[in-house]
C-alpha positions as CSV (number, residue, x, y, z in Angstrom):
1,M,18.6,-17.5,9.1
2,N,18.4,-20.4,6.7
3,E,14.6,-20.1,6.5
4,M,14.9,-16.4,5.9
5,I,17.5,-16.8,3.1
6,S,15.3,-19.4,1.5
7,L,12.2,-17.2,1.5
8,F,14.1,-14.2,0.3
9,T,15.6,-16.2,-2.5
10,R,12.1,-17.2,-3.7
11,E,11.1,-13.6,-3.6
12,L,14.1,-12.4,-5.6
13,E,13.4,-15.2,-8.1
14,L,10.0,-13.7,-8.6
15,C,11.8,-10.3,-9.2
16,K,13.9,-12.1,-11.9
17,V,17.2,-11.4,-10.0
18,G,20.0,-13.5,-11.4
19,P,23.4,-13.3,-13.2
20,G,24.0,-9.9,-14.7
21,Q,21.7,-8.1,-12.2
22,T,22.8,-5.8,-9.4
23,V,20.9,-5.7,-6.1
24,A,21.3,-2.8,-3.6
25,V,20.0,-3.3,-0.1
26,L,19.1,0.0,1.7
27,T,19.2,0.1,5.5
28,E,19.1,2.6,8.3
29,D,21.5,2.1,11.2
30,N,21.1,-1.4,12.6
31,N,17.4,-1.8,11.7
32,R,16.6,-5.1,9.9
33,A,20.2,-6.1,9.8
34,D,19.1,-9.7,9.6
35,Y,16.9,-8.9,6.5
36,A,19.9,-7.2,4.9
37,A,22.2,-10.1,5.5
38,A,19.6,-12.6,4.2
39,F,18.9,-10.5,1.0
40,L,22.6,-10.1,0.2
41,A,23.1,-13.9,0.7
42,A,20.0,-14.7,-1.5
43,A,21.1,-12.3,-4.3
44,Q,24.6,-13.8,-4.3
45,A,23.2,-17.3,-4.4
46,L,21.3,-16.4,-7.5
47,G,24.4,-15.1,-9.2
48,A,23.7,-11.4,-8.9
49,A,26.1,-8.7,-7.7
50,A,24.9,-7.2,-4.4
51,F,25.9,-4.4,-2.1
52,Q,24.4,-2.6,0.9
53,V,23.9,1.1,1.5
54,N,23.5,1.9,5.2
55,V,22.7,5.5,6.3
56,S,22.5,7.0,9.8
57,R,19.1,7.8,11.1
58,A,18.2,11.5,10.7
59,A,16.6,13.5,13.5
60,G,12.9,12.7,13.9
61,G,12.9,9.2,15.3
62,G,12.4,5.8,13.8
63,L,10.0,4.4,11.3
64,M,7.0,4.4,13.6
65,D,7.7,8.0,14.9
66,R,8.4,9.7,11.6
67,A,6.0,11.3,9.2
68,V,5.5,9.5,5.9
69,G,7.7,11.0,3.2
70,A,10.5,12.1,5.6
71,T,13.6,9.9,5.2
72,S,17.2,9.7,6.4
73,L,18.2,9.5,2.7
74,A,17.2,13.1,2.0
75,G,20.2,15.1,0.7
76,N,22.6,12.2,0.7
77,L,23.5,12.5,-3.0
78,P,26.3,9.8,-3.1
79,A,24.0,7.2,-1.5
80,I,21.2,8.1,-3.9
81,E,23.5,7.8,-6.9
82,A,24.8,4.4,-5.7
83,L,21.2,3.2,-5.4
84,K,20.4,4.4,-8.9
85,S,23.2,2.4,-10.3
86,A,21.5,-0.9,-9.2
87,D,18.9,-2.8,-11.2
88,I,16.8,-3.3,-8.0
89,V,16.8,-1.7,-4.6
90,I,15.5,-3.6,-1.6
91,D,14.2,-0.8,0.6
92,L,14.4,-1.9,4.2
93,M,14.4,1.7,5.4
94,F,10.9,2.9,4.3
95,L,11.1,5.5,1.5
96,L,7.4,5.4,0.8
97,F,5.9,8.8,-0.4
98,S,9.4,10.3,-0.5
99,R,11.1,12.4,-3.2
100,E,14.1,10.1,-2.9
101,Q,12.1,7.0,-3.9
102,I,10.6,8.8,-6.9
103,E,14.1,9.9,-8.0
104,I,15.5,6.4,-7.8
105,T,12.7,4.7,-9.6
106,D,12.6,7.5,-12.3
107,S,16.2,6.5,-13.1
108,G,14.9,3.1,-14.2
109,T,15.9,1.2,-11.0
110,R,13.1,-0.9,-9.7
111,M,12.4,-1.0,-6.0
112,L,10.9,-3.4,-3.5
113,L,9.8,-2.2,0.0
114,V,10.2,-4.9,2.7
115,V,9.5,-3.7,6.3
116,E,6.9,-6.1,7.7
117,P,7.9,-8.7,10.3
118,F,9.1,-12.0,9.0
119,H,5.9,-13.9,10.0
120,V,3.9,-11.6,7.8
121,L,6.3,-12.0,4.9
122,R,6.2,-15.7,5.2
123,G,2.4,-15.9,5.3
124,M,1.9,-13.5,2.4
125,L,4.6,-14.6,-0.1
126,P,3.3,-13.5,-3.5
127,T,2.5,-15.7,-6.4
128,P,2.2,-15.3,-10.2
129,D,-1.5,-15.9,-9.9
130,L,-1.9,-12.9,-7.5
131,R,-0.1,-10.8,-10.1
132,R,-2.4,-12.2,-12.9
133,R,-5.5,-11.2,-10.9
134,V,-4.1,-7.7,-10.0
135,E,-3.2,-7.1,-13.6
136,A,-6.7,-8.3,-14.7
137,A,-8.1,-5.6,-12.4
138,E,-5.8,-3.0,-13.8
139,A,-7.0,-3.8,-17.4
140,R,-10.6,-2.9,-16.3
141,L,-9.6,0.1,-14.2
142,V,-7.5,1.7,-17.0
143,R,-10.6,1.9,-19.2
144,A,-12.9,3.2,-16.6
145,R,-14.0,6.8,-16.3
146,T,-16.3,6.6,-13.3
147,M,-16.0,4.7,-10.1
148,H,-19.0,4.4,-7.8
149,I,-18.8,3.1,-4.2
150,T,-21.7,2.2,-1.9
151,S,-22.2,0.3,1.3
152,P,-25.1,-0.9,3.5
153,A,-23.9,1.7,6.0
154,G,-24.7,4.6,3.7
155,T,-21.5,5.2,1.6
156,D,-22.4,6.7,-1.7
157,V,-19.5,8.4,-3.4
158,T,-18.5,8.9,-7.1
159,Y,-14.9,9.3,-8.4
160,R,-14.2,10.8,-11.8
161,L,-11.3,8.8,-13.2
162,G,-8.6,9.3,-15.8
163,A,-6.6,12.2,-14.3
164,Y,-4.1,9.9,-12.5
165,P,-2.3,6.7,-13.4
166,I,-2.9,3.3,-11.8
167,M,-0.5,1.7,-9.3
168,T,-0.5,-2.1,-9.0
169,E,0.9,-3.9,-6.0
170,Y,1.3,-7.7,-6.1
171,G,4.4,-8.1,-4.0
172,Y,7.3,-8.3,-6.4
173,T,8.8,-6.3,-9.3
174,D,10.7,-7.4,-12.4
175,Q,10.2,-4.3,-14.6
176,P,12.5,-1.3,-14.8
177,G,11.5,1.6,-12.7
178,R,8.6,-0.2,-11.1
179,W,8.0,0.0,-7.3
180,D,6.2,-2.7,-5.3
181,H,5.7,-3.7,-1.7
182,W,6.0,-7.2,-0.2
183,P,3.5,-8.1,1.0
184,A,0.7,-6.6,-1.0
185,G,-2.2,-7.6,-3.4
186,M,-4.1,-4.5,-4.5
187,L,-4.3,-1.8,-7.0
188,L,-5.2,1.9,-6.7
189,T,-5.7,5.1,-8.6
190,Q,-7.1,8.5,-7.7
191,G,-10.1,10.6,-8.8
192,A,-9.6,14.0,-10.4
193,D,-8.5,16.6,-7.9
194,D,-12.0,18.1,-7.9
195,G,-13.8,15.0,-9.1
196,V,-14.8,13.1,-6.0
197,D,-18.2,13.8,-4.5
198,G,-20.6,12.1,-2.1
199,T,-20.5,10.4,1.3
200,V,-18.2,7.8,2.8
201,V,-19.5,6.1,6.0
202,L,-16.8,4.3,8.0
203,S,-18.8,1.4,9.5
204,V,-18.2,-0.9,12.4
205,G,-15.3,-3.2,11.5
206,D,-13.6,-1.0,9.0
207,I,-10.0,-0.3,9.8
208,I,-8.2,3.1,10.2
209,F,-4.5,3.1,9.4
210,P,-2.0,4.2,10.7
211,L,-4.1,4.4,13.9
212,K,-4.5,0.6,13.7
213,R,-8.0,0.5,15.1
214,Y,-11.2,-1.1,14.0
215,V,-14.1,1.4,13.7
216,A,-16.5,0.9,16.6
217,S,-19.0,3.6,15.8
218,P,-20.0,5.1,12.4
219,V,-18.2,8.1,11.0
220,H,-19.8,10.1,8.2
221,L,-17.4,11.9,5.8
222,T,-19.0,14.5,3.4
223,I,-16.9,14.9,0.3
224,E,-17.2,17.8,-2.1
225,K,-14.9,18.4,-5.1
226,G,-12.3,16.1,-3.8
227,M,-12.1,17.4,-0.2
228,V,-13.6,16.2,3.1
229,T,-15.8,19.1,4.2
230,R,-17.4,17.5,7.2
231,I,-16.7,14.7,9.7
232,A,-19.7,13.7,11.7
233,G,-20.7,11.0,14.1
234,D,-21.5,10.5,17.8
235,G,-18.8,8.1,18.8
236,I,-15.1,8.2,19.8
237,D,-13.9,7.3,16.3
238,T,-15.2,10.6,15.0
239,E,-13.4,12.5,17.7
240,I,-10.2,10.6,17.2
241,L,-10.3,11.0,13.4
242,R,-11.0,14.8,13.6
243,D,-8.2,15.3,16.2
244,Y,-5.7,13.2,14.2
245,I,-6.2,15.2,10.9
246,E,-6.4,18.6,12.7
247,S,-3.1,17.9,14.4
248,Y,-1.2,18.3,11.1
249,K,-2.5,21.8,10.7
250,D,-2.6,21.3,6.9
251,P,-5.8,21.7,4.9
252,R,-4.4,19.3,2.3
253,A,-4.8,16.5,4.8
254,Y,-8.5,16.6,4.0
255,A,-7.9,15.9,0.3
256,I,-9.1,12.6,-1.1
257,S,-6.1,10.5,-2.2
258,H,-6.0,7.0,-3.7
259,I,-8.8,4.5,-4.1
260,G,-8.7,0.9,-5.0
261,W,-9.5,-2.6,-3.9
262,G,-7.8,-5.7,-2.4
263,L,-7.3,-9.1,-4.0
264,N,-5.1,-11.0,-1.7
265,E,-6.8,-14.1,-0.3
266,K,-3.9,-14.7,2.1
267,A,-4.5,-11.4,3.8
268,L,-6.4,-11.5,7.1
269,W,-9.0,-8.9,8.1
270,R,-8.7,-10.2,11.7
271,Q,-4.9,-9.8,11.8
272,L,-5.1,-6.5,13.7
273,A,-7.1,-8.2,16.4
274,I,-4.9,-11.3,16.8
275,S,-1.4,-9.9,16.4
276,N,0.5,-8.3,19.3
277,D,3.4,-7.2,17.1
278,P,3.7,-3.4,17.0
279,A,6.1,-3.6,14.1
280,E,3.3,-4.6,11.7
281,L,2.3,-1.8,9.4
282,G,-1.0,-3.4,8.4
283,M,-0.6,-4.9,5.0
284,H,-3.1,-7.6,6.0
285,G,-5.7,-5.0,6.5
286,R,-4.9,-3.0,3.3
287,A,-4.8,-6.0,0.9
288,F,-7.5,-8.3,2.2
289,Y,-9.7,-9.8,-0.5
290,G,-12.7,-7.7,-1.5
291,N,-11.9,-4.6,0.6
292,V,-12.3,-1.2,-0.9
293,L,-9.3,0.9,0.2
294,F,-10.2,4.5,0.7
295,S,-7.5,7.0,1.5
296,L,-6.9,10.7,2.4
297,G,-3.7,12.7,2.1
298,P,-0.7,12.6,-0.1
299,N,-0.7,11.6,-3.8
300,V,2.9,12.1,-4.9
301,E,3.2,8.3,-5.5
302,L,0.7,8.8,-8.4
303,G,2.4,12.0,-9.7
304,G,0.3,14.5,-7.7
305,K,1.5,17.6,-5.9
306,N,0.0,16.9,-2.5
307,D,2.8,16.0,-0.2
308,T,1.0,16.5,3.1
309,L,2.5,14.4,5.9
310,C,-1.0,13.2,7.1
311,H,-1.9,9.9,5.4
312,L,-4.9,7.8,6.2
313,D,-5.7,4.4,4.6
314,I,-9.1,3.1,5.5
315,P,-10.1,-0.4,4.2
316,L,-13.9,-0.6,3.9
317,K,-15.2,-4.1,4.7
318,G,-18.4,-5.2,2.9
319,A,-18.6,-2.2,0.5
320,S,-19.4,-2.4,-3.2
321,L,-17.5,-0.8,-6.1
322,S,-18.4,-0.5,-9.7
323,L,-16.6,0.9,-12.8
324,D,-18.7,2.6,-15.4
325,G,-21.7,0.7,-14.0
326,E,-20.0,-2.7,-14.0
327,P,-20.0,-4.4,-10.6
328,I,-16.4,-5.2,-9.5
329,V,-16.8,-5.7,-5.7
330,V,-20.3,-6.5,-4.3
331,E,-20.4,-6.3,-0.5
332,G,-16.9,-7.6,-0.2
333,R,-17.0,-10.2,-2.9
334,L,-15.2,-9.9,-6.2
335,V,-17.4,-10.4,-9.2
336,P,-15.3,-10.7,-12.4
337,E,-14.1,-14.2,-12.9
338,D,-10.5,-13.2,-13.8
339,M,-10.1,-11.6,-10.3
340,R,-11.8,-14.2,-8.2
341,V,-10.4,-17.1,-6.1
342,P,-13.5,-19.4,-6.1
343,E,-12.3,-21.8,-3.4
344,F,-11.6,-18.8,-1.1
345,E,-15.1,-17.4,-1.7
346,E,-16.5,-20.8,-0.9
347,R,-14.7,-20.7,2.4
348,M,-16.1,-17.2,3.0
349,Q,-19.6,-18.5,2.4
350,V,-19.1,-21.3,5.0
351,A,-17.7,-18.8,7.5
């Protein structure tokens, strides 16, 4: 417990928690009770006021069984109001893509999602330098009007930008109303609803979340006006992807959602292969340095109206991404100097 309190104290310091701040820790039943106790102790050690809001699990199972966006906090107005009264909410329940999360952050309360196992948190503790590099990427993305993604496998897709805001994730939050996720290390936006066209080829070694599987055989996605209109391929991955999306019986599941790239040199592409912990959500895969993170499904996090419960994140390994013709990622390597970690790239070349 001492190691956990120490680590959580360092995290809260990055979030500028201290005297005069109020920290609320949100939990569900007895899940992550150790995290809750450690965060409360860390907040108090920093001189902040701290309290816990614990709600009973709603019907529908636990985190791994429940659709994204469905939460046990729904309709619990007293709990929501208590959370809105805090400066920062530590979300140990998983409010991602929920209306409750948006309501709380819209009130000015900042929020930090923390649900990965402790060994993942420890290995991916954020740094100010990660924030600097993510914000450098944001400065380029905010000016861009076209994103073009290609890959040796045949990906060739264009996004028309500017219709949606940019979300940065560097693993901590110190600004009113800002949400982040520890661990992270990426940024994302979305193309215009009808402004994504081309082909995305899921290649061997790419990752499909939440299915938690490496792609073993190519899958070709045809995209027209922001919707996947065809899923083609000869392997089992194509059949699994088709079946998974079709199981939601929601045409909005085929909509193109967020797009972005990873900048976290601590994240491991191989993590899914070497970990036997089913509690991992896959932030190693989503944030690893130089991946292009392609997504289907909901976009309410970016202010959109698509709240489909089918969400797919697919990190593309070895793809290239450009903004208005400027190379940003070239076959998995970051190009702009203010985003790069040179010593990490040197290790990549040796490997």
